[in-house]
N, C-alpha and C positions, 0 to 999 in steps of 0.2 A: 492420567484425568483422575479428579479427586472424588469417593467417596459419593460425592453430591451432585457430583455434575453426571456421574454414571445414572441416578438415580431421574435425573430429568431428562437424558436423554433414552432413557427407557420408556418415561411416561407418555416423550413422547410421537414417538417409534406406536407404540402404545394405540396410541386415537389416532393416529391418522392409517393403522391398520382396523380397528373399532369401527371410526364412525362410519364406512360404506357400508359395514355389514348390519350394525343398529339401523340405517338410513334404512337401507332393503327391508330388514324386518319388519321395521314399522308401516312400510309400504305391503307389505303381502299381509300385515296382520288388518289394514284399515280395510285392503281395498276394495273389494267387493260388497262393503258396505259405503263405502266413497263412493261410487259409482251413484248418478243422481237419475236414478231408472229403475229397468228393472234388466236384467238376461232371459232368454225366450229360447228354453231349452226344454227337451222329452217331447219334441212335436208330431204329432202324429194325425196325419192324415194333409187335409190343403188348411193353409193358414195366409193371413196376408197381413200386410201391417204399412198403415199408412201413416207415410211422416209430418209433421207438425207441417213442412211447406210442400205437403201433396204427393209426396212420392211414394209409389205405390213397392212393395218389396216382397216377394214370394217367398215365406217360410218352409224352405224343406226339411227332412227328416237330420240327412248328413250337413247341413247349412254352418261352417266354421263359423266362431262364436267371434264378432270382431263390432269395433264401434257402428258399423253401418244397418247393422240389424239389431241395436237393441230398443229398447222401448224407451224413449225418453217423454215427458213434459210435454204432454201437446200429440201426444201419437196414440194412433186408434189399431187397435187390435181385434182381426174378423176370422172365423171359423169354418171350416162349412161343415159339410155331413158328415158323420162317424168321425170329426176331430177333434185333436182338442193340444192346446200349447201349458207347457208348466212355466208360469215366471216367477223365477228368483229374485226378490231384494235384497237379504240378509239371508242369512244362515238359520234365522228363525222366523220370517217373513216373507213364506212362500204363501202361491195359488194357484188353482188349474183351473184353463178356460176350456169351457163344454164345448160342443156341439153345436155348428147355428148360433153362436153369441160373436158379440159386438159390446166393445170396450173401448174406455177411452181413459187416459192416466193423463188427470189433471193436474195432480200435485207430486213430483216426491223426493224429499230433501232428507236425508240420511249423515248423520254423523255422528260415527261409534265412539270418537275418544271423548263424547261430550254425553252420550246417549240419548242421543236426539233424534225422532224420527217424527218427520209426518209425510201422509201417504193419503189420496183422497182419488179413488179409482170411480166410474160413470160405469157403471152396467147400462148400457143401452137396450140391447136385449138380450135372452140367452139366460147361460146358466152359470155361476163359479163357485169355488170353494175357494174357501180361504184357512190358513192357519199359522199362529204365530204365538211365542211366549209373551208375555204379563210386558207392557211397553211401561217405560220409565217418565217418570213426572215430566209434564211439559211436552209431551208427544201425544199421536193420535195416529189414526186409522181410522176409514170412514168406505163406506160404496153409498155410492148415490144413484138411483133408478127411476124410473118417471114420476115416483108418487111415494118414494123417500128416500132418509139416508137412516143408514147403519153405523152409528158406533161402537167399535169395540174397542177394551182395554187389554185382551190378549186371548184368544179363546180360536173353538175352530168351528166355522160354522158354511153353510151354501145358499148364497142369495138368488134366486130366481123372479126374471123378468119377461114373462108371457104377453105384456101389451093390454091382456083384460085382467090379470092381476100380479101381485107382489108376495112371494113366498119369502120365508126365514126361517132357516130351520140350524139348529143350535146343538150340537153335540158334546162341546166342551163351554166349562164359563158361561160367560153374559154377553148379551150386547143388548144395548139403547136405540130404539129404533122411535126416531121424529118425519114429520112430514116437511115438502121442504122448503114450508116454513119457520121450520126450530120448532113446532109445538109438539110435545113430548107426546105419542102415542100408544107404547109399550117396552116394559124391559120383558127381554125373552132370555129367560133359564136354561137349562142346559136341560136335550130333554124334551125341551119344548120347540112350538116353531107359531110363528105366527103371519097371519095371509091380511095384507092389507090392500081393501077394495077400493075401487076408482072411487070412490064417491071420497076414499080418507083414512075409513075408520079400519080398525084392527081388531081381530080374531083368534085369538091364541088356544092352543091347548097341546096335546100329546103329540111327540111325531108316530105318523102312523107306521106299520113295516115296509109298505111300498119306499115311502121317503127314505127312513136308513136305510133300504138296501141302495136307494139312489144315489146317499151319501157315502154310503160303502164303496159305491164302483167308483167315483169321482175322486175319493182320497185316496185308493190305493196306489201304494210303490210312487208316491209325488216328488219328484227329483228335486236333487241339493246338485249347490255347486262342487266341481269334482277339483279336484288340484290342479289340475288341467286348465280346467274354466277358471280358476281363481289368479291363475298363471297368466291368463289371458287380458283378465279385467286390469292387474295392475298396471299392464303396459298400455291396457286403454285409460287406463285414467292420470299416468306420466304424462301421456300425448295427447287425449281430447278435450280441444280447447275450448269447446263447447260445456263437456262437463266439471270443467274448471272454473269458468263463469256460473255455474250452477251450485258449486260447492260454496264459492259466494255467495251468493242469494241465501241459502241455505244457511250459512254464519251470519248473517243479515238478520236474519228473520229470527236466528235463535236467543240473540243479542236483544233486537226488538220485544219478543216476548218477554226477558229476562227487564230490559226496563220496562217497558210496563207492567210487569209484576211487582216493582219499587218501587214504581208513581201508586199504582193503585194501593199499595202497602200504605205510603207516606200522605196518599188520600185519607184514606179510612182510618190513619191516628190522627191526622187533624180534624176529621169529623166527628171521630170518638172524642179528645178535647173540648172542642166546641159541647157537643152533646153532654160533658161532665159541668162544664162552668153552667150553662146554663141550667142544667138540674142542683146544681149545688146554687146558682140565684134563685132557684124556685124556692128552692129548701130556706133560704132565709129570708127570702121576702115573706114565706111560710110562717119561718118561727117569729118575725119580726110582728107579722099581725096576728099571731096568736098572743104573742105577749101586749098587742093595743088591748085586744079583746078583754083580756083578763085586767090589766088596769082600769080600763070600762068598766068593771064591772066592781073592782071593788070601791072605786069611785064614785059610783052608785051608789053601792052599798054602806057606806059610811053618810051620806048625804041622809 
């Protein structure tokens, strides 16, 4: 065998050996965030998950992480008295659902390889604490309540919905609060809180000692995905058809956003060109008019 043939054979053998390993490593890296929902872990007390199809699943402390107990879009989570559940979307997007709380996961689109995430959680009643790093461009995270929508880019905050009032407490970063119709109500900075009354008005102020204690309790030792959890999620991602469908939807949503952004830019460029032409035309018309006036004055002076 010649030297060139030996090199080719060695390269082929190396490819055969490495491709499965690379595929495995990519799945391991992306699996936790390719799950188009949230893993319910660190369950304390009593909690029930109601799937999109209406199936009720009781969550317990020692329940093994599987496709059956993942909180997917359209599912609800309800906690009992003195209970809590930690939800992990990615290593950097987590939340704790407090006692006597009901939430609905309206949307979860997560694509780590292109830094794209869209999450919307509806807080029906109770309280929840959320923490996340700064989100990438085109990504968004929002929490809807009975009378407000909280939009964040990267922060730590607590939202409470009692039915008679809606409170937002921010301990890091900043959140924007609007009403359900999209009208801006307030920006809430670090160390501040906002109360949204039934009338829809927002009252902001400093966090009280009681609120600070509440946040400290809700945020203490919030769970993260362990290596074992990630391995199980990797297996789920590989075999869970519903998750594959949602991944495809997330890719389509991302492409639509990019396409929309390009279209908007082209539209803006076209508008700018038209406006510039109109300004130029007005300028030329103004110059002609001014020149005609000057010529008329000269003629009148010569008479």
